[in-house]
N, C-alpha and C positions, 0 to 999 in steps of 0.2 A: 463437444462440450460447449462450444460457442453458440449463443442464442441471440443473434443480432436483432431479431424482431422485437425483443423485449429490452433492448438496451436502455431505454429511458425509464422504464418502470422501476428498476432497482434504485436509482438515484432519488426518485420521489419517495420511495419507502424509507430510505435513509434520512431524508430531510424531515419526515414526520417523526422518525425515531429520535433524531438529534433535538428537534424542538421539544419533544415530550420529555426527554431525559435531561437535556442540558439547559432548558429554559429558553424562552424567546420573548421578544418585546411585544409580540402580538398575542392576543388572549388564547387563541387555539388554532391548530392546524387540522383538527379532526375532519372538517369538511373544507374542500377547496373554496376559496372566495369566488363570488360571482360578479365581482366588479367588472364593469364594461371596460373594454380596451380604451386607454387614454393615451393620446399622443401629445407630448409637450415638446415640440421641436425646438423651442428656444430661439436663439438669435438667427439660426439658419433658415427659419420658417419664412422670413420676409423675402427670400429670393424668389424671383418669378419662375414659373414652371419652364422647364427646358434648359435651365442653367446648370443642372446637375451634371457632374462628370462621370458618375458611376453609381453603383448600388452595392451596399454592404448588407449581407445577410447574417444576422446574429441569432442564435438559439440559446435560450436560457433553460436550464434544467435545475433540479435541486441537488447540489448547490454549485453551479458553475456555468460558464459560457462555452459554447462551441461554435466556431473556433474562438479561442481566447487570444490568439495572435493572428492579426489580419493585416495583409499587405495590399495597398491600392497602388494603381499605376501612376496617379498624379494627385497633387493637392487640389482642393476645391470642395464644392458642395457635393455631398454624397447623400443619396436616398438610403435610409436605413429601414430594412425590413426586419422587425423584431418579433420573433416567435417564442412563446412561453410554453414549453412542454412540461413544466413542473406542476406541483400540486398546490402551489400558493402563488400569490402575486409577486412579480419581479419587475425590475426596471433596468434599463441600461442608461447610466448617467455618465456623460462625457466630461472631461476636465474643464471644458468651457461653459458648463452649466446646462447643456442640452440634455433633456431627460425624456425618455420614451418608456411608457409603462404598459403592461399587459397583465390581465388576470390569467388564472390557470387555464391552460388549453387555448388561449386566445393569441391573436396576432395584432400588432400595431405598427404603424409606419410614421416616419418623420424624416427630417433632414438635419445634417450636421456638416459644418465646415471643417475639413481636415487641413490643418496648416502643413507647411513643408516639413516641419519637424515631427509630425505625427501627433497622436492624441491618445491618452489613456482613458479607460472607462471602468466603471464598477456597477454593481447593484447597490443602490443607496439605502435599501431597507435595512434597519439596524441588525447587525450581526452577519449579514450575507456577504459583505466584502471580506470580513475576517475569516469566513468559512470557505473562501476560495473564489468568490464571484468577482473577478477582476480580469482585465485584459488590456490590449493596446492595439491601436491602428498605426501602422507605419506606411510611409510613402517609399516606394522603391528606391533603394540607395541611401535611405536615411534611417534614423532611429527615433523612437517616440520621445516626446517632451512632455513633462508634467508642469512646466513653468506657468502655464495658463490656468492653473487650478483656481476655479471660481467658487468661493464659499466652501472650500474644503471638500469638494466633491470629486477631486481627481483620484485616480487609482493610487495604491500604496507604492512607495519606492520599491522597485523590484529587487527581491532578495536573490533572484536567479536571472541569468540571461534568458532571452526568449528561446523557446524550444527550437532545435534545429530540424527542419523538415527532412533533411538528408540523412538523419540518424536512422538506422534500421529499426523496424518495429520491434518491441520487446518480444522475447520468446517466452511463452507461457510455461511456467514450471509445473510439471505434472505433480499434483498433491497426493496421489494415491500411495498409501503406505506399502513398502515392500513386504514380501513374504518372509517368514522366518527362515534363516539360513539352515540348510540341512547339516546334520552331523553335530559334533561337539567341538571340533577344532576348525577354525576358519582362517584361510589365508586371503588377505585383502590387500590390494595395491592402491595406494593413494599417490597420484602423480600431480605435482605442482604445475599449474598452468597459469601464466600471466597473459591476460587477453583483454579485449574490449567487450563490454557488455552494456546493453541498454537497460537502465535501471528504472526509468520512467519515460513516458512518451516524449521523444525529442531530446533525451539526455543520455549521454554515454560516459562510462567510467572505465578507466584502465584498471580492472580488478585483478586480484590475486585469488586463485581458486584451488580447491582440491578436485581433481578429475574434471575440470572445465566448467563446473556449475556453481552457482550461488543460490541456495546453500549447497554444500558438498553432499555426496551420496549419504543417504540414511542407511545405517547398518542395523539389522534386527537379529538379535541372538537370544539365547535363553540363559537364565541364571546358571552359573557353573561352567559355561562354555569358555574355551580359550580362543583368543583372537590374536593372530599374528599379522601385524600391519607392516607392509613393505612401503616405506616412504621414499619417493623418488623426486629429486630436484634436478630437472634436466639442465644440461649445460647451457641451454638457451635462456634460462632464467637470469634475471638481473640481480636477485637478492638471495641471501640465505633464508631458509624457512624451517619450520618444525611442526610438530603436532602434539597437542595435549589432550588426552582423553580423560574427561572427568569421571568416567566409570571405572578407571584403572586405579591401581594402587602400586605405583612405581616411583622410584626416586626422580625428582625433578632434574637432577644433573646427570641422569643416565639416558633413558629413552627420550626425554623431552628436549634434549639439546639440539641446536640448530645444525643443519647441514648446508654446505655451500652448493652453488650451481655445479652440476656434474656429479654429485654424490648421492648415495642411497644409505638407508639404515633400516634395521628391523626393530619394531616396537611390539613386544609381546606382553599380553596381560590377560587376566582371568576376570570374567564378569561375575563378581560375587554378590552384587546388589542389584535388585530390580529397579526400574525407573526409566524416565526419559532424560538422557544425559547429553550434555554439550561436548563437542570436541572443537578445537580451534588451533590456529597457529599461535605459538607462545614466544616467537622470536621478538626481541625488543625492537621498538616498543609494541608490546602485544596489542595495546589499544588500536594502533594503526593497522596491524595485520587483520584483526577482527573487523574493524570498520571498513576495510577494503575488500571484504568478502570471504575471508578464510574461517568458515565455521560450518558446522553440521551437527547432526543428531545421531545418537545411538539409542535404540530401544532395547532394553534388557527385560524380557518377559520373566515373570516369576516362574518358579520351577513347575507349578501346576498349569502354566499357560493362561491365556485369556479365553473367555467364552466366545464362541463364534458370533459375529455381527454381520449386518448387511453391507456396511461400508466402513472403510478405514482410511484416514488421511493423516498426513504430516503437515503441520502448520508451524512455521518458524518465523517469529517476528524479529526484525532487525532495523537499525537506524543508519541512514546514509548522510554523509557530510560532503556536499558537492565541492570539488576543487577546480572545476572548469571542464569544458567539453574535451573528452578524450584523455583527461588527466586522472591521476590517483585521487583518492579522497583527501580532504583537507584535515590534517592532523591537528592544527590549531583549533579548528571548529570542534572537533571531536574531544579535545582535551579541555575545553572550557568548563569552568566550575558549574555553570548553569547551561548545559548543552542544549542547543536548538537545532536539531537535525533538519535538513532540507526535506527529507522524506522518511517516513516510517513505513516499512513494507511487510507484507506476508510473503514468505518464500522468495525474497530477493528483489521483486519488482513491484513498484508502487501501484496499488489499485488494479492489479492484473486480473483479479477474479470478479471485477465489476463487468467488464466486457465479456469475460469467459467464466460464467458462474460454475460453481462446483455442483454437479448434479447428484441428487439423492432421491430415494423413493419416499413417498409420503407414508408416514407411519412406520418407516423402516429404522432399524437400529444403526446409529452412526457412532463410530469411535474416532476420536481425534487424539493424536500424539502432538502436544503443543509444547514449544520451547521458546523462551525469550533469549535470543542470542545477544541482544544489546548492540553495541557494547555498553550503552549508557541508560537507555530509557526503559522504565518498568512497563509491564503490560497488565491491563485490567481486561482480560479476554472475555468477550461477551458476544452472544449471537442473539440478535433481536428476535423476539417471538418464540424463544425456547427457554426451557429450564434444564440445567444439567442435573440429571438424577444420579450420576456416578462420576466421582472425581477422585483420582489418586494423585495428590500433589506432594511431591517429595516424600512419599511414604505415608502421608496422612490420607485415610480412606473415607469417602462418603459413598454409601451404597443405597439402593432403593429400599432395602429392608430396614433402614435405620429407625429406631424408636422415634415417633413423632413425625415421620415421613418428611424430613428436612430436604430441601433442594438447594441448588447453587445458582445464582444469577450471573456471577462473574468470578473468574479465577485470577487471583493476583499473583503475578510472577515477576520477581526481580531478575535482572540479567543473570543468565546461566541457570535459571530454575526451569523445571519442566513438569508437565502434568499429563495424565490420561483422562480424557473427558468423554462422556457418553450422553447422547440425547436422541430425541425423535422429533420430527416435524409433524405437527398434528394435522395439517391440511396442505393442499397444494398452495404454493406461493413462493415468495422470495424472502430469504432470511439473512439480513445483513450481518456480517462478521466484522467486528470492530475491536479496538481497544477503547474502553469506556473513559479513558482520558481524552476528552473530546477535542483537545487541541491538535490531535494527530490523525483522525480519519480524513480530514481535509488535506493532509500531507501524504496520503497513500495507505494509511492503516485501515483499509476498507476492502471487503470482499463480499461475495454473495454465495449462499447455498440456494439452489433452486430445487424445490420439492415438486415432483410431478412435472406438469407443463409450466409451472410458475404462475398460473392464473387462478386465484382462489374463487373466481366467479364461475368457473366451469362446473 
């Protein structure tokens, strides 16, 4: 599923989409600018050749820098090689005022003096810093300083610590929807596992899970089926846990009660209603248990089932509130009246389907089972370049045969709401998946569907 040769194309597509949909200070991104590379090395340019102590290579894409965290061996004048692989003009502006600019597809060079305390940098083009174009250079053994901010060009105060390069790479969550369970009575075991998980590149959380994954396993049954869930909380757990199936009709103070480490319980229910349903840990505070990874989906098919399609995927949106490397999520952040998550993710890992696009066939029928697990942030689920011709949202149906041939551009889901969505990709290419609340794609609510080989020019 991974297509590294097209890693930079998706981000350019998204930048165009963001500019078109969210507005930009520049008149148009329809065609990439042809501005010649401009190097504005600033104060460091007066240094004589040969005085540099090293070279920094920075790549700008739409909308970010790679690497965003740079470590140099010593303070002093550094040569900066700035490559812009994005679809529009970008610059790298350091906190001391040094600015190096390059047009789309171009490279520029300059010099910057890195002090012992390090230096932050941003793209100074309006809106680009806020969309994620910021970073920092540190000197080995020190941390970056923004105290030399000249004219307000320094990077923002970091909301997060620098990513830890020793954190394991994220494990890509397989989005393929499971097959319908056979029979009419299903015995399912959900085992609590408290473990470490990489939720974004360089960041690890001590999550609580069902069966070791975030989200937990998706169950797929048919209307009228009986589900017998064996909930197991191993003796190695540190906390009591429980499970609440929104598709069930049982007393809260019966099946949904918590069990201590070392205990088990049976939760039996009948799937009387079709839909995409959330399940989660309901142990107090439920907000914290959901925010720390304890959620999943149940697909209940209508009695007549679904029509066959070419592809089926499960997409679950959730928000993360970072509490420190290797720590549990921050309950105070999650409980804020105006929550500001550090990441919003699809299937548990921020932006995981950018580097590993979800592959589909051009002109093939795609069905998505979409759930907003929250715990706090709404979803305006949208796939750039497509129209949803079929949507079942909480029992409300939009079908292709509707009078007037109405379609859907985005599906609005509050936390704990689900939908079934169908679409087709009209041509080979890349189709960004976002929440159209555009303050969150830069925080990880971004993925890609790749139709065919991903190149519409072929």
